[in-house]
N, C-alpha and C positions, 0 to 999 in steps of 0.2 A: 504494499499500500504506500502510495507516495505521500509527501508532506502535505500537498494540497488536499489530497483525499482525506487525510487524517484531520485536517482542519474543518472539512465539510461534515465530518461525522459527528453525530450527537454523542453525548456521554453514554457509554454502554449501560443498558438496563441490566443485562447479565454478562458475565465474562464470555470471551470468545470460545473458550473451551466448553462452557455450559451451553452456549448457543448451538455449537456444533453437535453436542450430545443430544440436545433437544430435537433438532431437525433430523438427525440420524435415527433417533428412536421413533419419531413420528412417521418418517418414511418407511422404516422397517415394519412398524405395526400396520400401516396402510397397505403395504404390499402383502403382508402376511394375511390380512383379511381378504384382500382382493383375490388371491390365488387359492385360498382355502375354500371359498364359496363355490368354486367351480366343481371340484370333485364331490363336495358335500351335496350340492343341489342336483348334480347329475345322478348321484346315487339315489336321491329321493325320487327322481323322475323315471329311472330305469324300469320299475315294474309296470309302468303304463305303456311301455313300448317294447315289451317282450325281451328286455335285456339286450337290445341291439347295440352293437358297437357304434353305429351311426349316431346314437344319442350324444356321444362324446364329440364326434366331428361337428355336429350341429351346435353343440355347446360352445366349442371353440370359436366357431364363426360368430355366434351371437356375442360372446364376451369380447372378441376382437372388434366387432362393430361398435359395441357400447364403449369400449376403450377409446376408439377413434372419436366418438362423440365427446367423451370426457376430455380428451386431449384438445379437441377443437374448442370446447368450453373454456378450458384453461388458457388457451391462446387468446381468446377474446377477452377474458378477465384481465390477463396480464398486459395486453397491448391497448385496451380501450379504457380501462378504469384506473383511477389512482389506487395505490396499495390499500389504503384504509377501506375504500368502497369495495374492493375485490374481496377482502377478508370478510366483511359483513355479508356480502352476497353468498359467499361459499358456505359460511356458517348457517345461513338461512336454508340453503340447499341441503346441508347435512341434517338440519332439524326436520325438514319435510320428509327426507328419506327415512328418518327414524320412525315416522308414523307408519311405514310399510313393514316394520319388523314386528314379530320374528318372521323369518322367511318361511313360507308355507305354500302349498299348492291349493288354489281355490277349489272349492267343491264342484264348481261348474266346469272344471277342466279335468274331470276324472276319466272321461272316455275319449280316446283319440279316434280320428276318422279312419276308414279303411284305406283311403288314399290321401296323398298330400300331407303325410306325417311330418315332413321337414318344416313346412310352413306352420303347421299346428304347433310344433315344438318350439319354433321361434316365438310364436305368440305366447305360449306358456311361460317361457323364460322371461319375456317382456313384462307380463303382468305380475309374475311372482317375485322376481329378483332384479328387474331392470333398474328401478330407481335407486335402491341402495348401492348396486354395483356402479351405476353412473356417478354417484356422489363420491365414492371411494376411488374410482378410476382416474379422476382429475388430479388427485393429490400428488402423484409423481412429478409431473412437469410444474405444477403450481407451486409446490413447496420448494423445488429447486430454483424457480424464478424468484420466490420471496427470499430465499437464501442469497441470491445474487444481489439483492437490494438491502442486505442486512449489514453491510459494511464490514463483514468478516474478512480476515486476510486472504482467505481462499475464495472470496465471492466472485472473482473474475472467471473462475473455471469451476462451476458447481457440478460438472458432470460426474465427478467421483461419487457424488451422492446417489447417482443412478445405480452404481454397483452396490451401495449399501441397501438401496431399495430392493434390488433383486436378490440380495442375501435373504431378506424377509420373505420374498416369494419362494425362493428355493427351500428355506426352512419350513414354510407352511406345508409344502408338498411332501417334503421328507418326513415331517412329523405325521402327516395324514397317513402315509403308507405304514409307518411303524407304530403309531400310537392311536390316532383318532379313529381310523376305520376298524382296526382289530380290537380296540379296547372300549370304545364309546358308541352309544347309539345315536341315531340321527337327531332325536329331540335334544339330547345333551349337546351335540355339536351346534345346533341352532341357538341354544341358550348362550353358549360360550361366544358365538359370533356376535350376538347382540351386545353382550358385555364389552367385547372388544371394540365394537362400533362406538359405544358411548365414550370409552377411554380415548379413542382416536379423536373424537370431536373436541374433547378437552385439550388434547395435545396440539391440535390444529389451532385452536384459539390462542394457546400459549406461544406457538411458533409465529403466528401472525403478529401478536403483540411484540415479540422479540424483534421481528423484522422491522416494525415501525419504530420502536424505541431505540434500537441499536443502529438503525440504518442512516441513510444520507438525509440531509435537510431537504425540505420541499415535499410537496405532495405529488408531483408529477412522477410517474413510474420510471421515466427515463432519466431522472436526475441521479440515480444511484451510481456511485463510483464503480461498482462491479460491472456496470454496463457501459462505461465510458468508451472502452475500446471495442466498438462493435465490429470493426474490420469490414471488408467488402461484402456486399449483399450476395448471398448464394445465387449462383447462376441456375438457369433452367436445367443444364446438364447435371449440376450438383444435386438438384432436387430429384431428378429422374433416377440418379444413382442411389439416393437414399431409399426411394420407393422400391427399386429393383432388388437392392441388397437385403431389404427387409422381407420382400415377397417370397423369395426362394426358400429360406429356412421356415417361414410360416407355412408354406404349402407342404414342405417336407414333414413338418410336425404332424399335420393331419394325415398325410399318406402313410408315414411310418407307423403311426398309432393304429390306423385301420389295418395295416398289413399284419401287425403283431397281435392285436386283440382278436382278430378274426380266428386265429388258430389257438388261442389260449382261453381267454375269458373276457366277457363284457364286464370288466371290474375296474373301478376307479384306481386301484393301486397300480394296475398295468398302464393305465392311461397317464398317470402323473409322472411316470419315470421319464418319458421323452420330454414332457413339459418342464420337468425339473432340470433336465439337461439343457434345454433351450434357455431357461433363465440363468443357469450357471454360466453359460457363455457370456451373458451380459455382465455378470459379476466379474469375470476374468478379463474382459476386454476394456471395460470402462473404469478400471483402476487408474490411479494417477500414473502408475508404472505397470503397464500390462505384463502379465507373466509370460505370455506367448505371442510372438509376432505372427501376423496374419500369413506371412510368407511361409512360415513353418507348416501351418495348417494346409496351405495350398500344395505343399510338397507331399503331405500325407494323404491328401484327398483322393488321388487316383488309386492308391493302395486300398483305401477304405471302400471306394466305389466298387472295385473288383470283388471284394468280400461280400458286399451287399448283393451284387448281381449273381454271384455264385449261389448265395442262399436262396435267391428267387428261383434260379434255375433248378436247383436240386429239390426244393420244396420239402415235402414230408420226410425225405430221406435224411435230411439234416437234423442233428440233435437239436432239440428245442433251445437249449441254452446257447448253443453256438450260433444258431440262426438269429435269435434275438440279439445276441452280442454283436453280430455283424451289422444288423440294421441300426441298432442304437449307436454303434461305433461310427458308422458312416455319418449318421445324422449329426452327432456331436461335432465331428471334424468339419462337416460342411457348414454348420451353424457358427462354429468358431471362426472359420475363414470369412464368412459373410459378415458377421457382426464385428469381427476385428477390422475388416476393411471399412465398415460403416463407422466405427469409432474413430478411425484415423481421418475420416472425412467430416467430422463433426464441426459445426461452425462456432463462432464466438457466442458467449452467453446471451447476447442481445437477441440472437435468433434461436434460442434454446427451444421455446415452445413450438415454433414452426417446424423445427427439426423433429421433435417427437411426434408432432401431428403427421408429418409426411411418412415417418417410420410406421406409424399406425396405419396409414393408408396402404402402404405396402403389405403390412401384415393382413389386412382385411382382403386385399386382392389375392394373396396366396391362399388364404383360408377358404375364400369363396370358390376359387378354382378347384381346390382339392375336395371340398365337401359338398358343394352344390352343383357346380358346372360339370366336373368330371363324371359323376355318376350318371348324368344325362347323356354324355358324349360316348362313354366307354362301357362295354359290357364286362370288363375286368378292371382290376385296380391298376390300370395302365398309367395313371397319373404318377405313380411312384417311379417307374423307370424313366418316364419323361422328365421328372424333376431331378433325377440323378444326372441325366444328360445336361439339363439346364444348369445345375450346380457346376459341373465340369466346364461348361461353356463360359459361364459368367465369372467364376472365381479363379480359374487357372490363368496361365499366361497366354491363352489362346488368342486373345485379341491383339497381341503384339503382331500377328500376321496380317492384320487389316480386316475391316468389316466385310469387304466383298469376298475375300478368300474364305472367311469363316462361313458366310452364307452359302457359297458354292459347296464347301465341304459338308455342311449339314445336309444339303439336298442330295448329294452323292451318297453320303452315309445312310440316309433314310432309304434311298432307293435300293442300295445293296442289302441293307438289313431286311427290307420287306420282301425282296425276291429270293434271297438265299434259301429260305425254307422250301421253295418250289424245287430247287435243284437237290436239296437234301433228301427229298422224298424218293429220288431215284438212286441215292447212294446208300441209304440205311433202311432196314426194316422199320416200318412206320409204327409198329405196335409195341415196341419195347422201350423201357425206361433207359436201358444202356445206350440205345441209339440216340435218344434225345440228349442224354448227357454228353455223348461223344460230339454231337453238333455244337452244343453249348460250350463244352470244354475247349473245342478248337477255336471258337469265336473269342472266348475269354483269354486264351493263350495269346491270340493276336492282340487282343485289347491291352495286354500288359505293355505294349509299346507306348501306351500313353504316358508311361513313366519316363520316357526319353524326353526330358524337359527341353532339350535343344530343338526338338521338332514337335512343339505343342499342337500345332494344327493337325499334323498327321496323326498324332496320338489321340486327339479328341475324335477325329473322324473314325478311327478304328474302334474306339470305345463306343461311339454312337452306333456303329454296326452291331456290336455285341449286345447293346441294350435293346436294339430293335429285334435281334434274334430271340432274346428272352421273351420279349413282348409277343412276338409272332410264332413262337415255337409250337403253339397249339395248331398252327396250320399244317404241321406235319401229320397230325392226327386230328383233323378238325372236329370240333364239337357238333353234335347234331342240333343242339339248341343252346342258347345262352341268354340268361335274363339277369339284370342287375336292378335291385330295388333298394329301398331304404334299409332292408335287413341283410343285404349282402349279395354275393354273386352266386347264382345257381346255374350249373351247366349239365347237359346231357351228353355223354360221350359213349362211343362204341369201342369194343376191344375184344381181345382173345379171338383173333381171326374172324371178326365179324359175327360172333355168336351172342355177345352180351351187350346190353345197354345199361349204363349206370347213371344215376343222378348224383352229382357232386355239389356240395355247398362248401365253398372254400376248398379245403384239402381232404374233406371227409365224405365218404359215401353215405348217401341217404336212401339206399335201395338199389337193387340191380335186378334185371330181368333177362333170362336167356330167351332169345327170340328165334334162333336158328341152330341147327345141329352142325356136326363137324363137316358135313357135305354142303352146307349152305342152305339147306331146305328149311323153310319157315316152320316153326313149331305151332301146332294148333292146341286148342283146349285151354283150360284154366292155367295161368302161369304159376310157377312155383316160387314162393317167397325165398329170397336169398339174403346175403349179408348177415346182419345181426338177427334176422327174422326167420332163419331156416328152421326146419321141423324139430331140430334138437336144441334150439335156442331157449333161453330163459323166458322170453316173451311168449313163444309158442307153447311151452310147457304150462305156463301160467294160465293161458286162455283155455287149454284143454282141461286142466285140473279144476279150474273154477267152474267150467261148464258142468263137469261131473258132479261137483258139490251142490250145484244149484238145480239138479234134477234133469240135466241134459240140455238145458237152454240157458244162455246168459241173460235173456231178457234184453236189457239195454247195456251197451258197452260204449265207453267214451275213450277215444284215442286222441291224445294231445300231441300234435306234430304229425303231419301227413307224409312228408317225404315223397317217395315214389308211389306210396299206397300199398306197400308190400303186405301189411297186416290185414288188409281188406279181404284177402283170400283165405283167411281163417274164419270168416263169418259163415254162419249156417242159416238155412231157411228158418224163418220165424223169429229171427233176432233183429233188433234195431241197433245199428251202429252209428254213432255221431263222431265226426272228425273235427277237430279244432286246429286251425292253421292260421298263423298270423300273416303269412306272406301270400298275397294273391298270385304272384308269379309261380310259386310252388304248386298251387292249386291248378293253375292252367296247364302246367307241364304234366302233373300227375294224372289229370283227367283227359289228356290228349291220347286217344287210342293209337295214334301213329307212333307214339313214344313209349308209353307203358300201358299194359292191359289189366293191371291189378284192379284199379277202380272201375273201369268200364265193364269188365267181365264178372267181377266178384261182388261189387257193392255200388253199382251204378245209381241205385235209388237212395243211397245213404245221404244223410244230411251233412254238409260241410259248412262249418261256422267259421267265418273269417274274422280274426281279431285276436287280441291277447287272451290266452286260455283262462287265466284267472278271472278276468273281467267277464268273459262270456259264460264260464261255468257258474259264476255267482247267480246268473239268471235262471239256471236249470232247477228243476224240482229237487227237493230234499229226498234222499234215499232212492234215487232213480236208477243208479247204475250197479250192475253186478260186478263190473271190473272197470277200472280206470288205468290206462296205460299212458305214462308220461314219457314221451320221447321227442322232446322239442329242442334238442341241442342243435346249434348251428356251427358247422365245422367242428372244432374241438372247444369252442367257447360254450359257456354255460349261462343260461338265464337264471341267475341266482334266485330271483323272486319265485320261481317255480319249485324251489326246494325248501323254503323256509317253514318254520313252525306254522305260521298263518296259512301258508299254501296247503300244507298237509291237513290242517283243520278243515279247510274248505273241501278238499277232496273227500275226507271222511264223511262230512255232512252230506255229500252227494251220493255216497255209497249205500247199498243195502247193509243191514246189520252184519251180515256174514260175507260182505264183498271184499275185494282185494285191490290194493293199490300196487301197481307195478311201475318201477322207475328205471329207465335205461340209463346207466351211469358209466358206460365205457368212456374212458378219457385217457389220452396219452400223458397228460401232465398233472392231473389232480386226483387225489384219493378222496372220493366223495362218500364212500360207504359209512365211514365214521360219522360224518355230518348227518346223514339220514338216520343213523342209529340214535344219535343224540336228539334229533328233532322229533323222531317218533316216540322216544322215551319221555320227552317233555309233555306229550299228549297222552301218555299211558298206552301207546300202541306197541304191538309186537313187531320186531323187525328181523328180517333174514336177508343177508347179502352174500352173494357168491358169484363166481365166474362160471361160464358155460363154454365148452370148447368149440373150436371151429373145425373145419375139414381142410387138410392140406392137399391141394390139387392144382395142377397147372393146366388142366384141360378137362373136357367132358362136363357133365352136369353138376359137379361138385365145386366148381370154381366160385369164389366169392361167398362161400359159406364160412363166415368169419366168427371168431370168438367174441364173446360179449360179457359184460358185467352188469348185473341186475340187482335191484333191491326190491323186496316184497314187504309191504306193510299191511297189517290187519289188526282188528280188535282182539283176536284170539289166535294163539299159535296153531290151533286146529285148522284155521283157514288156509294155512300154507304148509300143513304137515306133509302132504304128499310131495310137495316141491322140496321140502327139506330132505326127503328120502330119495330124491331123484338121483340116478347114477350119473347124470350129466353135471350135477352141481359140485363145485369146489367151494366150500364154505369159507367165508372171510371173517377174520376177527376185526375188532374195532379198537381204535384209539379213543381215549377220553378227550372229548372236545366240547367246547361251549356250543349250545344249540344256535343255529342261525335263525335270525328273525328278519322281518322287513326292515328293521332298524339296525341290525348288526349282522355282519358276515366277515369271514376271514379267509379269503381266497388264497392269500399268501401261505397260510398254514397248510391248506390242502396241497399246494404245490410242494411245500417243504416235506410233507409226508411221503410224497411220491418219489422225490429225488434223494432225500436224506434220511427218510424213515422217522419214526417217532410221532 
């Protein structure tokens, strides 16, 4: 601070050290609240939309959009109003937002529509949490701008406080994973958030008073010494760079989250990890002395990109921890490179709020592309490899070769990548994973040339070819049908020399049908259920044994989760079967006789109820069903709300007194039997969990008769006594766990038991 500035400064109201501590605490608390509300409210919303991972994608878009509005509001307050007036206005906004607390879902928003779920969800977020989030979202740039007017020795460069703010964001997500979600219920989380909001309002008032009392003379906001050296106004090119550098990691955040959560679980703890990494990059790059240079990250970026693309290519053959690590590792390095470059391009403090506003614009653009536009444009999660290529293009040294050369390279690379699968069909057998991996492996080996930094343009071009190969690899064995909805990507593929047709959701089969024999002749008659539903499976045994106990007829049966409709062919004359399915695209595929014949030939007159099963089952008559089969998992993710104590209580209410609940819990990553045992015990129900074997075969009628794990719940052990004695059953023991409820779940613990035991 110069002598002139010292003379202009009022006598400090509090010491510089105390002022810095106050602003740091206020920013920390504000960011903590800002980023804890996202997983907290998303968890509250999940049961209304079938546990879909898309809930988180839409949540991120909503919160990014409100963040943009908050940053715009902060910019207007800072640039248009004197400091005192800005403080009064913002405290008034905080007071109005307090009237909307505690955060809750209005009763009128309990039932989502069958279509347009994304827009409905945006509306729900707006009416439930919009105002409090808006009030808190403005604090980051607003408090930094006030600090720049506080006369503090570091007031001329307040960007280091952005790092402190993001430490709060990072801490909130980290604590949510390790403490809040596994240890507290949703109502407790809501109460804690309200207390934090009140504390924040008091801290904001004190920070504003400190800025006024410690700051420069005069009421004009531009009189502050910290703003004296405004420097040149940012150019249009500077502003475009801010937007672009913010858009790429924001889009990647949504795409990576969708990629990972589709194959694990629709669970906030999985969603917050990439968001926490995203925030951590801001902490690291906006320090007064950044720990890592952006150029280091640019050097590592191609290595990380190759790992991510290999994971995409190999898919389910990759160990889960390795695949998740590859995706998260690439995302972290790409975000570090982008945000590091962004931090190096930040303007003087006078332009701070416009800088944050344009950063937020970029964040919204990236998020909207990945969560709203891409699902309408692509039938697969193609936005992820596209954003990988965009990151390499924007963040590496590619542009040193000139814009025209880059454009030409992109066109050529896309053309080669799109046409290579055509030639590959004539080089490799189309129906084996080995052949697919050979094609991808060759492309990725070539792509390693991207590491030759002396030839960045060539390297990028070759990597773009590899990305296109992974995106287009399905053209070697093209799907019969592809649908992408709010609930994920569903494909129908043929295989095993043209004898079988499978329904896939993400990476998991949801039914298979043999439609031709070894000679290629079409099979007639009622199709045989396969995959988890074959005649020696737990679900088939449960249906048969329950039918015997009930006098030879089930009466009414409820099936939650349609899939390809395999279970329909266990229906017998005189029985009424109701199918509950949340995804209309799945219904369309399963009832198309050109794809699958289970529903058309075995249960064509059955009722199919579209919507979330819990909401729809609640409207059914009490004691109506002899058996309820819950098989509503998507890929290997789990809709947690279909397993909770409240869910089981609903199912029991809809069962006959001696009815049976059957839950399919096969999962590569989570041990769920212990959860259902605890949940059933909480209701006084009897529980049996066990595995049922598959059939090992590479050809003929036994292909795709897979092993499964099933839980049976009843009011009396006699209701599943025959199943307990089944020669097919391998009984499973239970770990002692806390029951899961609508307000509490611990997915991390279920994963821990699978991989580490205990």
